N, C-alpha and C positions, 0 to 999 in steps of 0.2 A: 428451418434450415433451407428449405427449397425456395423461400422467398428472398434469400440473400443473393446479391449479384457478386461478380468476381471480386470487386474492390472490397465489399463488406466481408466476404469470406477470408480474404487476406488479412484484414484487420482482426478478425476473430482468431486466426492462427497466432497473430502477434500477442494478443492480450490473454488468451486462454488456452493456447496450444491445442485448439480444436481443428482437426482436419476433416472430420466427418461427424455425423450425429453422435454425441457423447453417450457413454453408458451411464445408467443411473439417472438421478434427477437433474433437470436443467431448466433454465428460463433464459431465453435469448431475447434481448430488447434491441430493436433496430429503429433509429430515427423516431423515437418516442412511442413506438408500437410493439406489440408482441409478434415475434417471428418464429417462436417455437417453445414448447414446454412439455416436460414429462415429469411425472411423479412416480414414487415407488410405494411399496407397502409401508415403509418406515418414514418416508420423507414426503411431506405435502407442501405444495406451493399454491398460495391463494392470492388473487388480485385484491388489493385494497379497494374499498368502496368510497372512502372519504378523501383520498388524495392519491397521486400517482405512486405506484410502488407495489411491493408484494410482501406477504408474510411467508417465511420459510419455517415450517414446523417439523422438528426432528424428534421422533419418539424416544422415550427413555430406553437405554440399552442398545441403541443402534450402533453397530460396529462395521468398520471397513466399507463405508459407503461415502459417496462424494456428491457434491452439488456444484453445478456450473451456472453462474449467473452473469455472463458478460453483457456489456452494452456497446453498441456500434452506432456511430454517427457518420453519415456520409453526405449530408445536405448542408451546404453553406448557409450560415445565418440561423441555424436551429439552436435553441437553448432548451436543454432537457433537464428535468429535475425529478429525482425519485427518492422515496422513503422506503427502505427495506428493513424489516425487522426479522431477527433470527431467534427462534425459541429452541434451545438445545436441551433435550431432556436429560435426566439424571443418568450417569454412567455411560452416556453416548461417547463415541470416538469417531469423528468425521472430518473430512477435508472439504473446504469450501473454496472454489476458484472463482474470483470476481475479476474486475478490471474493465477498463473502458478504452476504446480506440476511436480517434477522430480522423476522418479523411476530409480535408477542406481544400478544394481547388477554386474557391470563389473569393470574393472581396469582403464578405461579411464574417463576423465573429461566430464561431461555433463553440458551444459551451455545454458541459455536463457537470451537474452538481449532484452528488449522491450522499444521503445520510443513512448510514448503516448502523443499526442498534442491535447489540447482541445481549441475550439473556441466557447465561450459561449456568445450568443447574448443578447441583452437588456432584462432584467427582466426574463431571463431563470434561472432554478434551476436544479442542477445535484447532485444526491447522487451517489458517486463512491465507490465501495467496491472492495478492492484488497487484495487477500490472496496468500501467498507463502508457499510452503510446499515441503519437500524432504524426501525420504525414499529409502530403498534398502540396502542390506548387503554387497555390493561390496566395493572395495577399491577406486573406482573412485569418484572424488569430484562432488558435486552438487552446481552449481554456478548460482545465479540469480542477474541480474543488471537492475532494472527498472529505467527509466527516465520518469518523468511526467512534461509536460509543460502546464501551465494553463493560458489562456487569458480570462479575464472576463470583459465584457462590462458593461455599466451603469445599476445598479440595479440587476445585476446577482448574483448568489450564487453557490458556489461549495463546497460540503461537502465530504471529503475523509476519509474513514476508511481503514487503512492499517495494515495488520496482518501478522507476520511471527513468528511462535512459535515452529517449529520443522524441523530438518533435512537438513538445508541449510548450507553448509560449508563456503561459502563466499558470501557476498552481498554488493553492493554499490548502495545506493538508492538516486537518485538525483531528487529533486522537485523544480521547479521554477514557480513563479506565478506573473502575472502582472494585477493589479486591477485598473479599472476606477471609475468614480463617483458612490458612493453608492454601490459599489460591496462588496461582503462578501466571505471570505475564512475561512473554518473550517477544520482542519486536526487533526485526532486522529491516532497515530501510536502505535502499540504494537509489541515488539520484545523480543524473548528469544533465547539466545545462550548457547551452552554447548560444552564440549570437547575443541578443539582448533579452533572452529569456529570464524569467524570475521564478523562484521557488521559495515558498515559506512553509516550514514545518513546525507544528506546535504539538508537543506531547504534554499531557498532564495526567499524573497517576496518583491516586489516593490509596495508600496501603493501610486500609482500615482494620484488617483482620490480623489476629495473632498468627505468626508464622507465614504471613504472606510475603511474596517476593516479586521483584520486577527487574528485568534486564532489557534496557532500551539502547540499541546500537544503530547509529546512522553512519553510512559511508557515502561520500559525495565527491563529484568532480565538477568544478566550475571552470568553463572555458570562455575565451574571447571577452565579451563585455557583459556576460550574464551575472546575476546577483542571487545569492542564496542567504537565507536566514534560518537558523536552527534554534528553536526554543524548547527546552525540556525541563519540566517541573515534576519533582517527585516529593510527595508529602508522606512522611513516615508517621502514622497516627497510632501505631501499636508496636509491639515487638515484631520486627520485620527486617527485610534486607532489600536494598534498592541500588541499582547501578545504571548510570546513563553515560553514554560515550558518543562523541562526534569526531570522526576522522575525515578530513577534507583535503583534496588536492586542488590547488588554485593555479590557473594558467593564464597567460596573456594579461588582459586588463580586467579580469573578473574580480568579484568581491564576495567574501564569505564571512558571516557573523555566526558565532556559536555562543549561545547564552544558556548555560545550565543553571538550574536553581534547585537546591535541596532544602527541605524544611523538616526537622526532627521534632515531633510533638510527643515523643515518648523516649524515656531514657534508654530503652533497648532497641531503638531504631538505628540500624547500621546502613548508612547511605554513602555512596561514592559517585563522583563525577569525573570524567576525563574528556579533554578536548584537545585536538591537534589539527592545525591548519598549516600547510606548507606546499612548496613546489616540489616537483619531481627532482630527486637528487641527480646531479650530473654524472656521478660515478655509475649509477644504475643504467643511464643511457649509454655511456661509453662501453660498459661491459657488454650490453646487447649488440652494440655496433661492431664490436670485435668479432661477433658471431655471424656477421654478414648483413645485419639489418640496417636500413637507413635510419636517420634520426627520427623521422615521423613514424616509421614502423616500430621503433623501439618505444616511443611514447605510447603508442596504441597498445602494445603488449603489456606495458606497465599498468595502464589504465584498466585494461580488461582483467588483469590479475587482481587489481585492487578492488574492483567491483564484483568479482566472482562470488 
């Protein structure tokens, strides 16, 4: 933490809500290097020897502990790549806070690509919070490409909150999940794009186990000339239940595509998809304007409520 400058500390607050040295285990990566690390009796963090990244090892039965693993980029032209593997022991129940922020005031592209792989053992539970953020008044682009691979054993649960609401010029977000008997996957995604930004989201879930379930929900706002694509694939390979939903608000000259795909490979697979894309209703704006808001303020209130 002491190695971070004011700009980097501000980014850290945006992506991980860290205002001071966090309690518990943490690993802070800044401009491709280590800026701080702490482990606990139940959570170990080990630097990989064969490629950039870390192994996060959580002992069986660990309860009420958290891990913060944010990434900060503040050098224009830097391209950073990490491979982080998470090993969650049986019956553990933990919160993992990730995320990446880029500050780019230069003319070169800054990019962070992260591949996070989770191995969730029997009856373990994980709450995973991932935030992406970009800032800087330079012409250089800010690119973030997260890949998340989730393996959930019997009775395990993985809940993911993914947020990107500002400053990222281009993102491709790939998530793949494999569920065994009684496993549960819950994903909530929130994205806002503006200008000429692009965002592509790809979800693919294999419900392999009996009694497994998945609920994948995306909410997004596309403004100005930005473009978004949402792909969601759920494969029901056993007696299971799956639901995927995409709700999007489109504004100005933006473009949004929602492409859900369901495949039932078992007679007892119950799968549902929903998709809705539309503009803000005029009566909503008028109602808020009667309360004293301007049209722009009314739009912002509606968007904030939609993405809350």
